[in-house]
C-alpha positions in Angstrom: 183.3 -66.8 -73.9 186.2 -68.4 -71.1 185.5 -66.0 -68.1 189.1 -65.6 -65.9 188.3 -65.5 -62.1 190.4 -64.9 -59.1 190.3 -67.0 -56.4 192.0 -68.3 -53.2 195.6 -70.0 -53.0 194.6 -73.9 -53.2 196.6 -75.2 -49.9 199.8 -77.5 -49.6 200.0 -76.1 -53.4 203.5 -74.2 -53.5 203.2 -71.2 -55.5 204.1 -67.6 -56.2 202.1 -65.2 -54.3 201.6 -63.4 -57.8 200.6 -66.6 -59.6 197.0 -67.4 -58.0 195.3 -70.2 -59.7 193.0 -69.3 -62.5 189.2 -70.3 -62.3 188.1 -71.5 -65.8 183.7 -71.5 -65.5 183.6 -72.9 -61.9 186.9 -74.9 -61.9 190.7 -74.2 -60.2 193.6 -74.6 -62.9 197.1 -75.3 -60.7 200.4 -74.3 -62.9 202.7 -76.9 -62.1 206.3 -75.7 -61.9 208.3 -78.7 -61.4 208.0 -82.2 -60.9 207.9 -82.3 -57.4 204.7 -80.3 -57.1 202.9 -82.7 -58.6 201.9 -86.2 -56.0 201.6 -88.7 -59.2 199.2 -91.3 -59.6 200.4 -94.4 -61.2 199.1 -93.4 -64.6 201.0 -89.4 -64.3 204.6 -91.4 -63.4 204.6 -93.3 -66.4 203.8 -90.7 -68.3 206.6 -89.0 -66.8 209.1 -91.8 -67.9 207.8 -91.6 -71.4 207.9 -88.3 -71.7 211.4 -87.3 -70.5 211.8 -90.8 -72.7 210.7 -89.7 -75.7 208.8 -92.8 -76.0 204.2 -93.6 -76.1 202.7 -93.7 -72.6 200.1 -96.6 -73.0 197.7 -96.2 -70.1 195.1 -99.1 -71.6 196.9 -102.4 -72.8 194.1 -103.4 -75.1 194.4 -100.1 -76.6 190.8 -98.9 -76.7 189.7 -95.3 -75.1 188.2 -96.4 -71.8 184.5 -96.8 -70.8 183.2 -93.3 -69.5 183.6 -93.3 -65.9 180.7 -93.9 -63.2 182.2 -91.6 -60.5 185.3 -88.8 -62.2 186.4 -88.3 -58.2 187.5 -92.3 -58.4 189.6 -93.0 -61.4 191.8 -96.1 -61.7 195.5 -94.7 -60.8 196.6 -96.6 -63.5 194.8 -94.6 -65.9 194.2 -91.6 -63.8 196.1 -88.3 -65.7 194.8 -85.3 -64.3 194.5 -82.8 -66.9 196.8 -80.0 -65.2 199.9 -82.9 -64.8 199.6 -83.0 -68.7 199.4 -79.5 -69.4 202.3 -79.3 -67.3 204.2 -81.8 -69.8 202.5 -80.1 -72.9 204.9 -77.1 -72.2 207.7 -78.8 -71.9 208.2 -80.1 -68.3 210.5 -78.2 -66.0 214.7 -79.7 -65.7 214.3 -82.7 -63.4 211.4 -84.3 -65.8 212.4 -82.5 -69.7 209.9 -83.4 -72.3 212.3 -84.6 -75.2 211.7 -83.3 -78.3 209.1 -85.7 -79.6 207.0 -84.4 -76.8 204.0 -86.2 -75.4 202.6 -89.6 -76.5 199.6 -90.3 -74.5 196.9 -93.4 -75.0 194.6 -94.8 -72.9 193.9 -92.0 -70.6 190.9 -91.0 -67.9 191.9 -87.1 -68.0 190.3 -85.2 -65.6 189.8 -81.9 -65.1 189.4 -79.4 -67.8 193.0 -78.8 -70.2 193.2 -75.3 -70.3 196.4 -74.7 -73.3 194.5 -71.1 -73.7 198.0 -68.7 -74.8 200.2 -71.9 -74.2 203.2 -73.0 -76.3 203.3 -76.6 -76.7 207.0 -76.8 -77.8 206.6 -81.0 -78.9 204.2 -83.1 -80.2 200.9 -83.3 -78.4 200.1 -87.0 -79.4 196.9 -88.4 -78.0 195.1 -91.2 -78.8 191.8 -93.3 -77.2 191.6 -90.7 -74.4 189.0 -89.8 -72.2 188.3 -86.5 -71.0 185.9 -85.6 -68.3 185.8 -81.7 -69.8 186.6 -80.2 -73.0 189.7 -78.2 -73.7 191.0 -75.1 -74.0 193.5 -73.8 -76.6 192.3 -70.7 -77.5 195.6 -68.7 -79.3 197.4 -72.0 -78.6 200.9 -72.2 -80.6 201.5 -76.1 -81.0 204.9 -75.8 -83.2 204.3 -79.7 -84.0 202.1 -81.9 -84.3 198.5 -81.8 -82.3 196.3 -84.9 -82.5 193.5 -86.4 -80.6 193.2 -89.3 -82.6 190.2 -91.3 -81.2 189.4 -89.7 -78.0 186.3 -88.3 -77.0 185.6 -85.6 -75.0 182.5 -82.7 -74.5 184.6 -80.1 -76.8 187.9 -78.0 -78.4 187.4 -74.9 -77.9 190.7 -73.5 -79.6 189.9 -70.2 -81.4 193.2 -68.7 -82.9 194.8 -72.2 -82.4 198.3 -72.1 -84.3 199.3 -75.7 -85.4 203.3 -75.7 -87.3 202.1 -79.8 -88.7 198.7 -81.7 -88.4 195.8 -81.4 -86.3 194.4 -84.7 -86.4 191.0 -85.6 -85.1 190.5 -89.5 -86.9 187.9 -91.1 -84.8 187.2 -88.0 -82.0 183.9 -87.7 -80.1 183.1 -84.1 -79.4 179.5 -84.2 -77.5 178.3 -81.0 -76.7 174.8 -81.2 -78.4 173.2 -77.7 -78.3 176.0 -75.8 -78.3 179.8 -75.9 -79.7 181.5 -79.1 -79.9 184.5 -77.9 -81.8 185.4 -74.7 -82.1 188.7 -73.5 -84.6 187.2 -70.2 -85.7 190.7 -68.1 -87.3 192.8 -71.4 -87.2 196.1 -71.6 -89.0 197.3 -75.5 -89.4 200.5 -75.4 -91.7 199.3 -78.8 -93.1 196.0 -81.0 -93.0 193.2 -81.5 -91.0 192.6 -84.8 -90.0 188.6 -84.7 -89.5 187.9 -88.7 -90.1 185.1 -90.7 -88.8 184.6 -88.0 -86.5 181.5 -87.8 -84.6 180.5 -84.0 -83.5 177.7 -83.6 -81.4 177.0 -79.8 -81.8 178.3 -77.0 -84.0 181.6 -77.3 -85.8 182.4 -73.7 -86.4 185.7 -73.7 -88.6 185.0 -69.9 -90.0 188.4 -68.3 -90.9 190.1 -71.4 -91.0 193.1 -71.7 -93.0 194.8 -74.8 -93.8 198.5 -75.2 -95.7 197.3 -78.9 -96.3 193.9 -80.8 -96.8 191.0 -81.0 -94.5 189.4 -84.8 -94.8 186.0 -85.4 -93.5 185.8 -88.2 -94.8 183.2 -90.8 -93.2 182.3 -88.1 -90.9 179.4 -87.7 -88.5 178.0 -84.2 -88.4 175.2 -83.7 -85.6 173.1 -80.6 -85.1 169.5 -80.7 -86.4 167.8 -77.6 -86.5 171.2 -75.7 -86.5 174.4 -75.0 -87.8 176.3 -78.7 -87.9 179.7 -77.5 -89.9 180.2 -73.7 -90.6 183.5 -72.9 -93.2 182.7 -69.3 -93.8 185.3 -68.0 -95.6 187.6 -71.1 -95.0 190.9 -71.1 -96.7 191.8 -74.7 -97.8 195.2 -75.1 -99.4 194.8 -78.6 -101.0 192.3 -81.0 -101.0 188.9 -80.4 -99.1 187.4 -84.6 -99.2 183.2 -85.2 -98.0 182.8 -88.7 -99.2 183.2 -92.3 -98.3 179.4 -91.9 -96.1 179.7 -88.2 -94.5 176.3 -88.3 -92.3 175.1 -84.0 -91.8 172.2 -83.5 -89.5 171.7 -79.2 -90.2 173.6 -77.0 -92.1 176.6 -77.2 -93.9 177.4 -73.2 -94.6 180.5 -72.8 -97.7 180.2 -69.3 -97.8 183.0 -67.7 -99.0 185.3 -70.2 -98.6 188.0 -71.7 -101.0 189.7 -75.0 -101.0 192.2 -77.0 -103.9 190.1 -79.6 -105.4 186.6 -81.2 -104.4 187.0 -84.9 -103.6 183.4 -85.4 -102.8 180.2 -88.2 -103.5 176.8 -85.7 -103.9 174.9 -88.1 -101.9 177.1 -87.6 -98.7 175.2 -83.4 -98.3 172.2 -83.1 -97.0 169.6 -83.4 -98.6 167.7 -80.1 -98.1 164.7 -81.2 -98.4 161.6 -81.5 -95.5 162.7 -80.2 -92.0 165.3 -77.4 -93.9 168.4 -78.8 -93.7 170.9 -77.5 -96.2 174.2 -76.3 -97.2 175.0 -73.1 -98.4 177.3 -73.4 -101.0 177.4 -69.1 -102.4 180.9 -67.9 -102.7 182.3 -71.3 -102.3 185.3 -71.9 -104.7 187.6 -75.1 -105.8 190.0 -75.8 -108.5 188.9 -79.3 -109.8 186.8 -81.6 -108.8 187.0 -85.0 -107.7 183.6 -87.0 -108.3 180.6 -87.0 -110.7 180.9 -84.6 -113.4 177.7 -86.1 -114.9 175.9 -82.0 -115.0 172.2 -83.7 -114.3 174.0 -85.2 -110.6 176.0 -82.5 -110.2 173.1 -80.0 -110.3 170.8 -81.7 -108.2 173.5 -80.9 -105.8 173.3 -77.3 -106.8 169.6 -77.4 -106.2 170.1 -77.7 -102.9 172.5 -75.4 -102.0 171.6 -72.5 -104.4 169.3 -71.3 -102.0 169.1 -69.6 -98.4 166.5 -68.0 -96.7 164.7 -67.7 -99.8 167.3 -65.7 -101.9 168.5 -67.1 -104.8 172.8 -67.2 -105.1 174.2 -67.7 -109.1 177.4 -68.1 -108.1 177.8 -71.8 -107.6 176.2 -72.2 -111.6 178.7 -70.1 -112.5 181.5 -72.2 -110.5 180.8 -75.4 -111.1 180.6 -74.3 -115.2 184.2 -73.1 -115.0 185.1 -76.1 -113.5 183.8 -78.2 -115.8 185.1 -76.6 -119.1 188.6 -75.8 -117.4 188.2 -80.2 -116.8 187.2 -80.4 -121.0 183.7 -81.7 -119.8 182.4 -78.8 -122.2 178.7 -80.4 -122.7 178.2 -80.6 -119.2 179.2 -76.9 -118.5 176.8 -76.0 -121.3 173.6 -77.7 -119.4 175.2 -75.8 -116.1 175.3 -72.3 -117.9 171.8 -72.5 -119.6 170.4 -74.0 -116.2 171.6 -71.0 -114.8 169.8 -68.7 -117.1 166.8 -70.3 -116.5 167.1 -69.7 -113.0 167.9 -66.2 -113.3 164.4 -66.1 -115.8 162.3 -67.6 -113.2 163.8 -65.2 -110.2 163.4 -62.1 -112.8 159.2 -63.4 -113.6 158.8 -63.1 -109.6 160.5 -60.2 -109.1 158.3 -58.6 -112.2 155.5 -59.3 -110.3 153.9 -55.5 -109.2 153.1 -55.9 -105.5 151.2 -53.0 -105.3 147.4 -54.0 -104.8 146.3 -51.3 -107.3 148.2 -52.9 -110.2 147.0 -56.8 -108.9 145.0 -56.7 -112.2 148.6 -56.4 -113.9 149.9 -60.0 -112.3 148.2 -62.2 -114.6 149.2 -60.4 -117.9 153.0 -59.4 -117.1 153.4 -63.3 -115.7 151.3 -64.4 -119.1 154.1 -62.4 -120.9 157.3 -62.9 -119.3 156.3 -66.8 -119.2 155.7 -66.8 -123.1 159.2 -65.1 -123.6 161.2 -66.7 -121.5 160.0 -70.1 -123.0 160.4 -69.0 -126.6 164.4 -67.8 -125.3 165.1 -71.3 -123.7 163.5 -73.1 -126.7 164.5 -71.0 -130.2 167.9 -70.1 -128.3 168.8 -72.5 -124.9 168.8 -68.2 -123.1 171.6 -67.5 -125.7 173.7 -70.8 -125.3 172.8 -72.4 -128.2 171.7 -69.7 -130.7 171.8 -72.3 -133.7 168.5 -74.6 -132.5 167.0 -71.0 -134.0 167.9 -72.9 -137.1 166.5 -76.5 -136.4 163.3 -74.5 -135.4 163.2 -72.0 -139.0 164.0 -75.5 -141.1 160.9 -76.8 -139.0 158.6 -74.3 -139.3 159.2 -74.5 -143.3 158.5 -77.7 -142.9 155.2 -77.2 -141.4 154.6 -74.5 -143.9 155.2 -76.6 -147.0 152.3 -78.4 -146.3 149.3 -76.3 -146.6 150.8 -75.0 -149.2 151.5 -77.9 -151.2 147.8 -79.0 -150.2 146.7 -76.2 -151.8 148.6 -75.8 -155.1 147.0 -79.6 -155.9 143.8 -78.4 -155.3 144.5 -75.6 -157.8 143.9 -71.9 -155.5 147.6 -70.6 -156.6 147.7 -68.4 -159.1 150.3 -66.1 -161.1 150.8 -63.0 -159.0 150.4 -60.7 -161.6 147.7 -58.5 -163.0 149.0 -58.0 -166.6 149.1 -62.5 -167.1 145.4 -62.6 -165.2 144.1 -60.5 -167.7 146.1 -62.4 -170.5 144.9 -64.5 -172.8 146.7 -67.4 -172.2 145.9 -67.3 -168.7 141.7 -66.9 -169.5 142.1 -70.2 -172.0 143.1 -72.2 -168.6 141.2 -70.8 -166.4 138.0 -71.3 -168.9 135.5 -73.7 -167.5 134.2 -74.7 -171.3 138.0 -76.0 -172.1 138.1 -79.8 -172.8 140.0 -81.5 -170.8 138.5 -79.5 -167.5 141.7 -77.6 -166.1 141.1 -78.6 -162.2 144.6 -77.1 -161.5 145.2 -73.9 -164.0 148.4 -72.5 -162.0 150.1 -76.0 -162.7 149.0 -76.7 -166.6 149.3 -72.7 -167.2 153.0 -72.6 -166.1 154.0 -76.3 -167.8 151.9 -75.8 -171.4 152.2 -72.4 -171.7 154.4 -70.2 -173.7 154.5 -67.5 -170.8 154.0 -70.1 -168.2 157.3 -71.9 -169.2 159.1 -68.6 -168.5 157.4 -68.1 -165.6 158.2 -68.2 -161.8 158.4 -72.8 -161.4 156.6 -73.0 -157.8 157.8 -75.0 -155.4 155.7 -75.8 -152.0 159.6 -76.1 -149.7 161.0 -72.2 -151.7 157.6 -70.7 -151.4 157.3 -71.6 -147.4 161.4 -70.4 -146.8 160.2 -67.1 -149.1 157.2 -66.7 -146.5 159.0 -67.7 -143.0 162.4 -66.2 -144.0 162.4 -62.9 -143.4 164.7 -60.0 -145.6 166.1 -63.0 -148.1 163.2 -63.3 -151.2 163.7 -66.2 -153.0 160.7 -64.9 -155.9 157.9 -67.5 -154.7 155.8 -64.7 -152.9 156.1 -62.0 -155.7 155.0 -64.9 -158.5 152.6 -66.8 -156.8 149.7 -66.0 -154.6 146.9 -68.4 -153.0 143.2 -67.5 -153.4 140.5 -67.4 -151.1 137.4 -68.1 -154.0 139.8 -71.9 -155.7 139.1 -73.9 -152.3 139.4 -74.6 -148.3 143.7 -75.0 -148.2 144.2 -71.8 -150.8 141.7 -69.7 -148.2 143.3 -70.8 -145.1 146.5 -70.6 -146.9 146.1 -67.1 -147.5 145.4 -66.5 -143.5 148.2 -68.6 -141.7 150.9 -67.2 -144.6 150.9 -64.0 -141.5 150.6 -66.3 -139.1 154.0 -68.0 -140.5 155.7 -65.1 -141.1 155.2 -63.4 -137.9 156.5 -66.8 -136.4 159.6 -66.7 -138.6 160.7 -63.0 -137.7 160.3 -64.2 -134.8 162.7 -67.0 -135.0 165.2 -65.0 -137.4 165.3 -62.4 -134.7 166.4 -64.7 -131.5 169.0 -66.6 -133.2 170.7 -63.5 -134.4 170.3 -61.4 -131.1 172.4 -64.8 -129.6 174.5 -65.0 -132.1 175.6 -61.3 -131.7 174.7 -61.6 -127.8 172.2 -58.7 -127.7 170.0 -61.8 -125.8 171.6 -61.5 -122.2 173.0 -65.0 -121.1 172.7 -64.3 -117.2 
């Protein structure tokens, strides 16, 4: 925070008695009210002439940012501009040196002192290119009517909480270096049009909480360096149009997008912090956007979400719901479905962790509860994708029928089936085929009886798949289990099938019930 201190009046500075200079953290600011009060350097005189003519003032013929001076107290007169003189012209100058509506356009200058624009109104453009500042800029609650530009400038910081810009705020190619502190503070700033941070280098925190822009925010090719801390804070920022985050953006630190909002997200997922070894990450909880301009493949985007869906051990489901909605609206329904299924899996994983009893007295229940939940969630995923793909249960049911038909067919062929009727079993026709003295012998009495005897030809015909479907599918009765039954005494396949049919019937109930629950919405997908 800035601290205002009264200080003695500077010597040889004509000022009103009620307008003492203000000290900002150890420096004194001179409030020039006319050109006559200024003893200008060569560069300041050149700036005055350019500002009155509505032209660009070039202090560096090569168009490059001047190197860091070895001694800021001894600067070349053709490049040296004091911050207080620059402030004088930014505010419009005076009657004898009035700045045109173009404003102040300056390039290649060395600006000494701290530029204080707190609570100031800048009527024209502030166009600063390739300038090097000795200290930072204070622009808290500053009201810039048109463009505010620091293109390719180098300075320690820009403290502009509550800044209002009627046009663009352009920091393309600028370098802010305040490692360990705030290098760029645009909290609560309101930018009518675009905010350009293209190719910017920020060493320290970039705090853009509650930022509002009418246009885009471009962070292409930007470099945010604040390792182990928040590098870019966009909490609750409102970006009116696109957010650009691509073209080799480099980040060391945390990117916080909590409850931020933008138009289209134009990004490259590889540009976001990877999150892994030292806790660097990004937070996506509450971040909303209308469309994606970049990869829409679910696999790539799920990897992106995986780095931003947790923070301090807490899982945030909203990023998945937002991505699924956007992909669905863009027509990528298959990818949207994969995102929804992944969210359901994550939510169930969280539920398993929360369901484990924490009390030592119930520690013995932990393995059982964990196992039960794992089985339930596993079946829900395999059979219905947690309710999003209920048709998977149909494939599972078909597979279960085929599996049941294998031992059924083997049992039939070895002669381990008999009519499921006491009347038939006690009849003369069945007894004739069951006799061991008949010639030729009948190893498959059920098959011979059903094909050659009059009662058998009129009996329910046996089919292994139909019998398996009768066992597996509950409620629906195909008549096979009513007509035929395996025997435990005629062979090993019949013996095992007699017991396996109960297992197959139970699995059939589970598959059918889960499929029906998914279709009717009983299974909660999220």
